[in-house]
C-alpha positions as CSV (number, residue, x, y, z in Angstrom):
1,M,0.1,0.1,0.0
2,L,2.8,2.6,0.9
3,E,4.6,1.7,-2.5
4,R,1.7,2.3,-4.5
5,T,1.1,5.7,-2.5
6,T,4.6,6.6,-3.0
7,E,4.6,5.5,-6.8
8,R,1.4,7.5,-7.4
9,A,3.0,10.8,-5.6
10,S,6.3,10.4,-7.5
11,R,4.1,10.2,-10.7
12,R,2.2,13.3,-10.0
13,L,5.4,15.2,-9.3
14,A,6.9,14.3,-12.3
15,E,3.8,15.4,-14.2
16,R,4.1,18.4,-12.8
17,T,7.6,19.5,-13.1
18,S,10.4,19.3,-16.0
19,R,13.7,17.9,-15.9
20,R,14.8,21.6,-16.4
21,S,12.9,22.9,-13.7
22,F,14.2,20.1,-11.7
23,I,18.3,20.7,-12.4
24,G,17.5,24.4,-11.7
25,R,16.1,23.9,-8.3
26,L,18.9,21.5,-7.6
27,G,21.6,24.2,-8.8
28,V,20.0,26.6,-6.5
29,G,20.4,24.0,-3.6
30,F,23.8,23.6,-4.6
31,V,24.6,27.3,-4.7
32,A,22.8,27.7,-1.5
33,L,25.3,25.0,0.2
34,V,28.6,26.0,-1.4
35,G,27.7,29.9,-1.4
36,G,25.2,30.8,1.4
37,P,21.5,31.5,1.0
38,M,21.8,35.1,-0.1
39,V,23.3,34.1,-3.4
40,A,21.0,31.1,-4.1
41,V,18.1,33.9,-3.5
42,A,19.6,36.3,-5.9
43,L,20.2,33.6,-8.6
44,R,16.4,32.7,-8.5
45,P,14.6,33.0,-12.0
46,D,11.6,34.6,-10.7
47,R,13.8,37.2,-9.3
48,A,14.8,38.4,-12.7
49,E,13.7,41.5,-14.1
50,A,12.6,40.5,-17.2
51,Y,11.1,37.2,-16.1
52,H,7.9,38.1,-17.4
53,I,8.5,37.7,-20.9
54,C,8.0,34.3,-21.5
55,G,11.3,32.7,-22.8
56,H,13.2,34.9,-21.3
57,I,15.0,34.0,-17.5
58,Y,18.0,36.2,-17.4
59,T,18.1,39.6,-16.2
60,T,18.1,42.2,-19.0
61,G,15.2,44.5,-18.4
62,S,12.5,45.8,-20.9
63,C,12.8,48.5,-23.5
64,P,10.7,51.5,-22.9
65,H,7.2,51.0,-24.0
66,P,3.8,52.7,-23.1
67,Y,2.8,49.2,-21.4
68,Y,6.6,48.8,-19.6
69,P,7.3,46.0,-18.7
70,E,5.2,44.5,-21.3
71,T,7.5,45.5,-24.4
72,R,5.4,43.7,-26.9
73,I,6.0,45.0,-30.6
74,D,4.7,44.4,-34.0
75,S,7.2,42.8,-36.9
76,Y,8.2,46.4,-37.8
77,G,9.5,47.4,-34.2
78,Y,6.5,49.4,-33.3
79,P,4.4,49.0,-30.0
80,V,1.6,47.0,-29.6
81,H,-1.1,46.2,-27.0
82,P,0.6,43.5,-24.8
83,V,-2.8,41.3,-24.8
84,D,-4.7,42.6,-27.7
85,G,-2.2,43.1,-30.1
86,Y,-3.6,46.2,-31.7
87,P,-1.2,49.0,-32.5
88,V,-0.8,51.7,-29.8
89,D,0.9,55.3,-30.1
90,D,3.6,56.7,-27.6
91,Q,1.0,57.0,-25.0
92,G,-0.5,53.8,-25.3
93,D,-3.8,55.0,-26.7
94,L,-5.0,53.2,-29.8
95,Y,-3.5,54.1,-33.0
96,R,-6.2,55.6,-35.4
97,S,-4.4,58.3,-37.3
98,H,-1.2,59.6,-38.8
99,D,-1.6,62.4,-36.7
100,Q,-0.7,60.7,-33.4
101,K,3.1,59.7,-32.8
102,R,4.3,55.9,-33.1
103,S,7.9,55.3,-32.6
104,K,9.9,52.4,-33.4
105,I,10.7,50.9,-30.0
106,C,14.4,50.4,-30.3
107,R,15.1,52.8,-33.0
108,E,13.7,55.6,-31.5
109,V,12.5,55.2,-28.0
110,V,15.5,53.9,-26.5
111,R,17.9,56.2,-28.3
112,K,15.5,59.1,-27.3
113,K,15.4,58.0,-23.6
114,Y,19.2,56.9,-23.3
115,P,21.4,59.2,-25.5
116,E,24.6,56.4,-24.9
117,T,22.8,54.1,-27.0
118,T,24.2,55.3,-30.0
119,N,22.8,53.4,-33.2
120,A,20.4,51.4,-31.2
121,K,19.0,48.7,-33.4
122,A,17.2,45.7,-33.2
123,G,19.4,42.5,-33.1
124,G,18.9,38.8,-33.2
125,G,16.6,36.9,-31.0
126,W,15.2,33.9,-29.9
127,S,11.9,31.8,-30.2
128,R,9.8,30.1,-27.5
129,C,6.5,28.4,-27.2
130,C,4.1,30.8,-25.2
131,N,0.4,30.3,-24.6
132,G,0.5,27.9,-27.8
133,Y,2.1,30.5,-30.0
134,I,5.6,31.1,-31.0
135,R,7.0,34.2,-29.4
136,K,10.2,35.9,-30.8
137,V,12.2,37.8,-27.9
138,V,14.3,40.4,-29.7
139,D,17.4,42.2,-28.2
140,C,17.7,45.9,-28.7
141,C,21.5,46.3,-29.1
142,S,23.5,49.2,-28.7
143,Y,27.4,50.4,-28.5
144,S,26.6,50.8,-24.8
145,R,28.7,49.0,-22.5
146,T,25.8,49.4,-20.0
147,R,22.4,47.7,-20.1
148,I,19.0,49.4,-19.1
149,N,19.9,47.9,-15.9
150,G,22.7,49.8,-15.0
151,D,25.1,46.8,-14.9
152,A,27.4,45.5,-17.8
153,S,26.0,44.8,-21.2
154,L,26.2,41.3,-23.1
155,V,26.8,40.5,-26.5
156,G,23.9,38.0,-26.6
157,Y,22.4,37.9,-30.3
158,C,23.9,41.4,-31.3
159,Y,26.0,41.8,-34.5
160,Q,28.9,44.4,-35.3
161,G,30.2,45.1,-31.9
162,R,26.9,45.9,-30.4
163,R,25.7,44.9,-26.8
164,V,22.2,43.8,-25.5
165,F,20.7,46.9,-23.8
166,C,17.0,45.9,-23.4
167,I,14.5,43.3,-24.7
168,M,11.3,43.2,-26.5
169,Y,9.1,40.5,-27.9
170,Y,7.2,39.7,-31.2
171,D,4.1,37.2,-30.9
172,T,3.4,35.3,-33.9
173,D,0.7,33.7,-35.3
174,V,2.2,30.2,-35.5
175,K,1.0,27.4,-33.4
176,C,3.5,25.1,-31.1
177,R,3.1,22.7,-28.4
């Protein structure tokens, strides 16, 4: 009887967790043992500033956006509503007229708010399955040695000597599992 109960509990636990989450928890436990609990807490993925973007578990913050920290863009780099996906202007209002100001997030908004980001432009990115659809996380790259968080910038998926300054994301209509 005890064996069956233990087996059922193990099976339920295995169905709720992935190998990656298990290895992550194991790694945090090891760091806590070696480096102390303060270090382990700092490394938890849910502590990362940009963890809210599905498919991104590191600490590079989101680019400025009318719905910050939700930095959803369209395929051209313009801001869209994070839930509905409709175009929004620089204030987050529904974009209905060319009289409204609508700026590309990386190329215009980041450059304006952060003058040190010379030649900021969208770089490479990666794709993840989020809510049943493919989401592309895009790096906004610049020559700045500091990222939006204020710490050292990373090369990431940037090209031509640029480094990741902040991130944005683009939701596709492509279904995934």
